[in-house]
Steps between C-alpha positions, in 0.01 A plus 500: 500500500260783580681834479190663653564328832853641515374854451196460727687379809609802704743451788438751780746559784324676786745723690822312416771599748818380328632604162655156451159338511370732231800409285454128566131530413596662169726201436214261586275670244771478235568132582134408454403730214261729685503870427316711757614618843326747727645641822299655782693744718833333427834569658712739292677311222713583196452365150875449473509291817211283383679440170806388697286238676313395186714555191332623181187592695481867397197455275297337778629732773404809303140374492472445877194684631503659847190585703423686820243244613410138439150600395639712217728217389207258480227725356509362144563139600226237474622253765738546792696216655679573825789277605505423870644222710188470710124543488353807669174444686233412247744547210628152423816468291511242221828338403669625184487160321128473583403844371753545218279350224215739587740792524652421162155473345407840642817653356418362156248779441524753785769685700580330830727625776734293714551703818796441730545678833790653690803291577460541878128433545341401171158633407320699767128470568414807291678350198335163550160670495571598138586147387256273320682188621789417733764256379768315694810336357554153652836475677646294782311601817822501702619803297195663338644845427581570134717776362281754319661456158503120540125506563450709184714261297312191623164659422598614151675171420184307592278720282750482213489120507123505454503787249737314269294179499319406181156475663282805419377714788143629539412859412367721780354851512561653843423833662804686633575585862390862459150372413508264801606785729226730371233237562630422848512870587135539395409188696674643807297821464181299457565294812562821696169652387317178586674480841570140403778447757519599863872578491755622249685172539193297405443715194862469391470123537183498284675699226798264522271201447356671192851567367581130536172407332580727204847347475356148486222586256733694266232731354524642150503880445131495402399292802679722752366811323144366544542440874668839536203667332264315737692631801490855363121474453450369852718772649308767310166357617593508867437818700809693615621419849 
């Protein structure tokens, strides 16, 4: 069993609306042996109430991290998986069983985030833009909606099954999301100076494609630092607008 995987997998609830789902998520983490929970703009909750829903959870609950924005919650994460019941435009969701081996391998050496959206509407487009990969959990198509905490439990249970297998997992060295965001911001500035796109929508689409490309290529810190330095040099060489 790789204890690193259990500390590297970070469950992120984006704007959870019901205290009971936070408590049930705490229980899911305890059931599966995972340790880290981050909340983004959560509903007001009490530690005592969470302990009522998940007995003997005080140690985990006291370590819950809360953030004002999803970007802040993901800044030091190397790979971001967003859970969604459907693909969004060019963003194609892979099934959890299909992607779980890759996800577990990533978590063997780098922090990864599992991001779950609001109970009423899931992940919005802005949140999806920050995800490296979308994942769907296969269910009966006649009733595709999953309870938030149930989705968390299924995801963590699947990863646990792979993490506790005897087969060794490959080692990876990945840049974090803050490095990705910095590079994409510089690229956006560079495209603006070059007048690369005719409309803001076209430029946003180009940056989105580059975000997906970075997610698939999984650059190391040194690789993304090199491309970032290239973008800085090109920006400095261009005349001001």
